[in-house]
N, C-alpha and C positions, 0 to 999 in steps of 0.2 A: 170234684163237686160232691163232698160228703153228704150234704143235705139235698135230697133230690129236688132238682129244678130251681135251685137258688144259688147264685154266685156269692162270693164273699162281699162284693160291693153292695149287692142287694140286701144281704143280711145286715151289713153295717147301717144301711138306711132305715131298715125296720127297727133295729135296736135303738138307734138314735132317736127315733120318733116315739117309741112305745115303752122303753125301759131306760130310765135315766136316774140311777141311784145317786148321782152327784149333782143333779140340777133340779131345781124346783119346777113344778108344772105351772103353766100360766094360761091354759086353755081349757074350757069346759069339756071338750071332746075327750080329753085324756084324764081329767080329774074324776075318776070313777067313785061313786058312792057319796058324793058331797052335794048332791042337788038340793037337799033340804037346807043345808047351811048357806049355799049361794042364794037361794030364794029368800031366806030370812035376812041376809045382808042387803039384798036389793030392796026389800020392803022397808028396812030400817033407814037406808039412805034416801028413800023417797020422802021420809019425814024431815021437814025443815029443821036444821040445826043438829041433826043426829049424826054421831060418829060411831065407830065400831072398835071394840077391843076383843081380839081373838086370843084365847088362852088355852093351855093344855100341856101335855107331856112333850118333852124334847123328842123330835123325830116323828111326831104324829101327823105332820103335814100342814102346820099352821101357815107357813109362808106360801105354800102352793095354793091354799084356799084364798089367802089375802091377795096374791098376785092375780089369780083367776077372777076374783070378785072385782079387783081394780080394772082388769081388762074389760069386763062386762059392763061396768058402770061408769067408766071414764069416757065421757062423750066428747072430750076435746080431740082435735085432730092430732095432737101430740100424745105420746105415750104417758101412762101413769108415772108418777114419781116414786122411786123406791129409795129409802134411806135406812141402811142398817146401822144399829147402834154398836159401838165398841165398848170394851170394858171401861167403865168410868166415864162414858160420854156425858156431856153436860147438855142442859136445855139449850143453851146458846149455840153449841156446835151442831145440834140436830136441826134447829130452825135455820141456821146458816146454810147447812147442806141442802135443805129444801129450796131455799132461795137460789143457791148456785146451780141447782138442777135446770133452771130455765135460761141460764147464761151459757152459751157455747164455751167450751174449754179454751178455744183460741182467743176469745175476748177476755179471758181471765189470766192469760199468760202473755207477757210482753214479747212480741216477736223480735228476734234479734238481740234480746237482752238476756243472754244466758251467761251465768257466771260459773266458772269451774272452781269447785271447792276441793282442796286437797289437804291431807295431813302431811306435815313435813317431818321426815325421819332422818336417818343417818346421812350425813354429808349433804343435806339439803334435798335428798331424793324424796319424791312423793310416795307415800304409802297409804293406799286407800283413797277415800274422797269420793266425790260424785258431782253431778250436774245440778245446779240450783237455778230454777226459773224465777224471775221476779214477778210478783203478782201485779195485775193491771186493774181489772174492774170487778173483783169478786165482792160478794155480799159480806158486810161486816157482821160479826157476831152480835146479836141483840143482847142488851143488858136489862131490858124491862119488857113487860108484857106488851106495852104499846108499840115498842120497836119490833117485837116479834109479830104482832098483828099487821104492822106495816109491811113486813116482808111477805107474809101470806097474801096480803092485798096485792102486792107487786106480782107475785106468782100468778094469782088468779087473773090479773089484768093482762098478763102475757099469753094467756090461753083463751081459746074460744070453746065454750061448753064446759061441762062439769069436769073438774080435775080431781082425781083421787091420789092421795099421798099415803103410801104404806110406810109406817115407821116400825121396822122389824127389830126383834130382840130387845124389846123395851125393858125387860128385866135386868139388862146390863147397865141401865142408867145409873150414874154415879151416886147420887145422894137423894135424901128425902126432900131437900129444898128444891132440887130440880124437878122432882115429881109434882110438887106443889105448883110449880110454875106451869107445868103441862096442864094441870087441873084448871088453873086460872085461864090458860090459853083456850081450852075447850069451852069453858063457860062464856068467854067473851067473844067467841067467833060469831054467833048468830047475829048480834047487832050490826056487824059489818056487812051482812048480806052477801057474803062471798060465795061464788059457785065452786066451792072447794070443800072436800071432806077428807077426814083422816081415818085410816085403818091402822090400829096398833096391834102388834103381836108380842106375846111374851110367854115364857115358860112358867107354869104354876098350876096348882089345882084350883085356884080361884083368883079373881081379880085382886082380892085382898092380899093374897100371897105375893103378888108382884108389886103392887103400888100402895098397899095399906088401905086406908080409908079415903085417900085423896080423891079418887074418881069412882069408887066402886058403887056408890048409890046415886051418882049424878044422873040427872034426867037427860043430859046431853050425850050420854054414852050407852051404847048397846053392847052388853057383855055376851060373848058367844064362846061356850066351852066346846072344844073340838075333842071328840072321843075317838076310840079305836074304830077302825073300819070293820064292818061285818065281813065274815069269811067269804061270803058270796062275791063281794067286790074284789077281794084279794085274788080269788080264783079268776075273775074276769081280766085282771091285769095280765096274768100269764096267758090266758086263753086267747085274748085279743092279739097278742104278739104271735102266738102259735098259728093262729088262723092266717095271719099275714104271710108267715113263712111257709105255711103248708105242711106242718108236721103235727103229729099227734102227741099229746102229753097225757099219760095215764092218769086217771082220776086219783089214784093213791098218791102219785107224785105231787099233783097239785094240792092235795089235802095236806101232805107233809110240809110243803113250802108255806102254806097258810098257817099251820100250827106253829111252826118255828117263828114265823113273822109276828105272831101274837097281836095282830091288829095294826102293826106299823108298816105302812106301804114301802118304806125305804128297804126293808129286808126282802120284800117280794121282788122289787126292781133289781136288787143286787144279786140275789140267788138266781132269778130268772135269766138275767143277762149272762151270768157265768154258765148256766146250763146250756143255753143256746150256742155259746162258743165251744163248750165241750162236745156238743153234737157236731158242730162244724169241723172240729179237729179229729173226729173219729175217722180212721182210715177206711172204714167201710161206709157204703151209702146208707144214709139214715132217713127213715120216714116216721120213726117213733122214738121218743126218749126212753132209754132203758135205765136200770138201776145204777149202772156205772156212770152214766152222764150226770145223774142226780148227785151221786157221791162226790164226783169231781167238782161239781158246782158248789156244794157245801164247803168243801175244803178250800177252794179258791175264795169263796165269799168270806170265809173266816179270816183269810189273810188280808182281804181288801176292806174289811169293815173299819168303821171309824176308830182311829187310834185311841181316842179318849175312852171308848168302851173297852177296848182290848187292855189298856193300861189299868183300868179300874178292876177288871177281872184278875189280871196278873197280881196286882197289889193285894187283892183279897185272898188269893190262894197260894201264892208262891213264897210265903214268908217263912215257912217251916217245913220239916220233914213230913208233916201231916197234910201235904197238898191234896192228895186224893180224897181225904175226908172232907176238906173244905169244898172241893169241887162237887162231891156228891151231895153235900148239904145244900149248895146253891141249886143243883139240878133238881133236887127234891122240892125246893121252894118254888122253882119255876114251873113245876108240873101243874096240870089242871088249869081251869079257867079263872078261878077267883084270884085276885091279886093280893089280898090279905088273908093269910092262912094260919090255922091253929096247929100247934105242934103235934097233937095227936094224929090229925089227918095227914100232916106232912110225913110223919113216920109210917103210919099204917098203910096209907093208900099210895104213897109215892116212893119213899125211901126203900121199903122192902122190895118193891117191884123193880126199882133201879138196880138194887144189889143182885137180884135174880138175873138181870140182863148182863151184869158186869162179870159174873163168874170170878169171884175174888181170888182164885188160885191160892188158897190157904190163908189169906188175910181175913181176920175176923171182922164181921160187920159191926158197926156201932150199935149200942143199945140206945133207947130213946133219950136217956139222960145225957149221953155223950153227944148225940146229935144236937140236943138243946144247947150244950156248952159250945159247940162249934158255931151255931147260929148266933149265940150271945157274943162270941168273940168277933164275928163278922160285923157286928155293930160298931166296933172300936175304930178309932182313927188309924191305928196301926195296920188295919186291914182295909182301909179306905172307906169305912163306914158304909159299905155297899148294901147292908141290911138295916132295916129299921124295926125296932120292937114296939108293940102297941099295948103291952100288958096282957095278963091272963094267957100267956103263951102264944100270942099272935105275932106274926112276922110278915114283912113285905120288903120289896126292894126299894131302895132310896129313890130310884128313878125307874119307871116302868119299862123304859126303852132298854134297860139292862137285862130285863127278862128275855128279850129277843136274842141278845148276844149269848146269854147263858144257854138258851135252847139250841142255838146254832152250834155252840161248843159241844154240848152233849151229843148232838146228832153226829158230829164228826168223830166222836168217841164210841159210836155204835149204840148209844142210849136213846131210845125213842120216847120222848115225853108225849103225853096225851092230853087233850083239852078238857075232857069231862070225866067225872067219876064213873067207874064201871059198876 
């Protein structure tokens, strides 16, 4: 029993409840730091005909806020409806999915009518194939606004009380024409007097980024930008789990996790989960996290992080023999609090300090002009366009969530980035 007073089974229960890097949160007790956003959503939904659009960076917690808000404001005895959009999803497919959500799967699949589909190969032998169920009573895809409204009317009629529908990853909707149809749907919902509201979620810096002008200025839609969590709430995520487990986490460790996470709760959940398992696996009895537990956690978290972020970093840095220089350029850009940084500050306040930590072992550090060349190159498609230039020597990451991964990578290499200028 390495962690004093807690078994592995008890640890599993605590981590499953409080640290979930791979699952969205759907309860207000665990959604720390979003009380103001939940209150604003509730008040907007209290206004007749008003729907919600939550937007912000990837990984910032939009889905968790949407699901929690849906849980709080869905007065139906049934659960809120959740529909994720896929790449190129159409208006008809999304509305069809909303309709099918109130029909049990057993009613949409013919019992006993299963057809085995096989690919015929050499000498008539089946190679591959699968089981195909014949549809029974599913909702057809609507082809007009009226048909879509009829489907939403059907959904509302099947429920008692207000029904909340979450349409997630709306930025993946296939075409502008589909977005126009959603705009028309939202505008025409109020006359139907349905006890049903929509919460859209999408990645972008503004509603216009995601859907153009179709819904951005519409009086039927409440836009809500989700910003980074304040460091106090990031600390609370770790501390809440530590209190339940009965261990101490040094303030410095909590602060380092917060700095790496850069306001993105996903990284806090991931690093925290890895750290508590590292404590559990310690052969000695543990009552306080030590530096070794933290270092093990950051290494494991780097291995477990989202593959898309890891691939973006690899494409940016592993193209040439100058990998170390590209990495150091990214680390310098990810340093400090501001997301858009000017070359002079990147070089003077970040790069030089990083090089001092690195102890180059005879390798000459870059001068400012060479650092600028590396950052310019990181804007190219050949390096994944991981960096964006803004003129006058200003740079930022294409996606802010990439900053968190870059900070985590730097930490595992022994480079501590800091949040504020000294």
